[in-house]
N, C-alpha and C positions, 0 to 999 in steps of 0.2 A: 503560510496562508498563500492560494493559488494567486496568480497576478493576471491582468489585462492580457490575451493574446497571446497567454502563455504557450509554448509549443513544447520546452522539455520539462523534466523532472521537477515536483517542487525538492523544495531542499531535505534531503534526507535527514530524519531524528531520530532513526533505530540503528541498528546493525544490522537487520535484516533488507530494510531500504536503500542501505549504504553499499551493501553486498548485491543488489542489485542494479544502483547504478552504474559500480564498477563493473558488473557484468555484462551490462549493455554494451559501455563502451570498450570493452573487451572486444564483444562480437563485432560489432561496426568496425574495430580496427582492423579485423580478419578482413571482413566483408571488404573492405575498402583494397586491400591487398589480393583478394582475390579477383575483386571486378577490372583492379588496374591489369595484374597478370592476363587474365583472360581477352581483354579487351588488346593489350599490346600485340597478343599473339594472333591476334584477328587481323589486324591492321598490318602485321608485318607479312603474314602470309598471302593477306588480299593485294597488296602490293608489291611481292616478289615477283620476277619474270620467269624464273626457274624455281623448279620443285626438287625436293631432295628425293632422289632414287631410293631410298632406305627409311624413308619415311613413313610408308603404309606398312602395316603389321609390323614393326620394328618392336622386338620382344621386350628390349629395355624400357625403351620409352612408354610402354602397356603398362610395364609394371611400376614405372615411375608415379605416372599418374593413377595409377589404382592406390599407392599405398599412400601419397601425400594428401588425398581427400580425407584419407581413412584416418590418417594421423591428427590431421585438422578436424574434425569431427570429432574423435577422441578429446582432445586438446578442448573441446567446447561443453562434451560432455560433462567431463570432472567436477568444474567449477557449478554446472547448472544442477546437477545433482546432490553437491554439496549444499547449494540453497535451500532445495526442496527437501533436505532432511534436515535443516536448521529450522524452518517454517514448522515442520511437524514437532520438531523438538517441544517438549515440557518443561521447566524448573520448577523448583521447590518455591510456590508463589511468597512475595511477603505484602501482597496488595493485592485484593481480589474485586473487580467489577461486574455486576451482572446485568446484561444489556436484554431487554425485550423489546422486541418490534411491534408496531401495530400500525393501522391504518388512520392516520399516515404522521405516525411520530415514534418516539423511542422512550423508553423508560428505564431508569437506571437504578440500580442499588447497589450503595457502598458501605463497606463494613465499618460501622462504628469502633475507631482507633482510641476512644476513650475510654479508661478503665473505669470511670464512675459511671457509665450507663452501658450497658449491654443488649444493642439491639441492632438492627442494620437500617439504614436512611434510604429511605425509595427518594429518588429525584422523576420528574417528567420532563423530557425536553420536547417540547413542539416546534413546529416550524412557522414563522414568523406571520404577525395579521398582515392584511392587505396594508399598504402605507400610501399615503397621499402623494403627489406629484411635489410638495414641497420638503416631504422627508427624504424620498428616492436619493437627490444628489447627497446628501450627507452620509449616505450610507457607503456610497461609491458602489464599487464590485462586487461587494460579499452582501449587499443585501439580502440575496438567496441562498445565502450561507448563515445567516445569523440565526440565533435561537434564543426562546425565553429562558433557556436555563441550559448550563454546559456542564460537562461531566469531567471534575476535576481528579486528575491522578499526579502521584507524586513521580519528579524523575528519578534516574538512577535507583531505580527501584524493581524487580521483578516482577510485572504485574500479568495476574492471570484474568483475561477477559471471558465470561462464559455468555453466548450470545443463540438468544431463542426468538422464537416468534410466538404471538397470542391469537394469530389468525392467519393468514396469507405467508409466501415466502419472502421474505425480504434478505437484503447483504447488508452487513455492517461494514463499510467501505473507510479507511483513512489513508490516501497516497501517502503523506508524507511519513508515516510508520509501516508502509509496506504491507498495509491490515484490510485483508478481504477474507471476511468470515459470513458464512452463509446463515441467515436465521432461518430454523424449519421449525414448524410448530411439533409440540412433543418431544422434543430434539434438543440437546445444549452441546454446542461444539466450542471446543476451548481453543484459546491464543495466547500464547507469551511474548510479551514484549518489554522492553527497556528502552524509555523514553531518554535520551543521553541529554535534550537541555531544555530549559522552560520556554515554552510559546505557546501559541494557538495553533490549533492542526484541525482544520476543515475538512470534511468526506461527506458524502451522499449516500443514500441507498443505492445500490447498484444491480438490484433484482425489480423488475418492472411487478409492482406489485398494486396496481389500481389507478385511478383517474388522478389523484395527487402525489404519484413516484416522484414526479419531480421536485415537488417541495417537502423533502421528507430530509433535511440536513443535517449533517454531525459537527459537533464540535467540541474538541477534545482541549482542556486547559492544563497544560500540564507545570507543575509550580514544585518547590523545593518540599521536601516532607513535613519542614517545619511549619511551613506554611499552612500546609492541607491540615494537620491538627489545629492551626491557630481556627482556621475557617470554619471547622465541626465544632470547635467551642462557641462560635456564634450562632449557629444555626440551631442547637440542641437547646 
């Protein structure tokens, strides 16, 4: 869950998000080295009372400061392209969640994993109703992220999420899972994710979709597979 005044990333719960955090740290470390070298060079040249006579139009130096940036850009491009490829890759799903965006709530449809009954289970997730001043402090900083029904997903399973919209453009976004899928009317966009640990992961619609766009939260509760089966038995 996000924390108050949080500046960094939320705790990653999927391989994709872990890769994004590691790539971010790698880029920031490279940027720090470049800024330090360039700043040091400027300071040294500014304070120097003498000028190296062969510094201007030096072929060796020009070759060096052309090759080094190219090598650094390639070292950044390779892990970036790898992450982009992994985001678009789809695996054989063990569990499928259908998501449909509405103004201004989400509708989920999960498969029935019980052999006794064979039909999907629709669940509607709406934003919280306005709370009184007495209720608000009890919710803390998460009161705008609470929903009436959470999407229950299994951990350590390949999950395919199919996202669509019933009216306007929406965006199904959960930062801890590294997931951002556009919800387009008449089109179904797929995303594969493997949640590594149980927990509650919050997100919001990331596409301006109307007056109540800010009140369209997403809450995913990840539980072990056996717990999910027990929950299905209770609601059927």
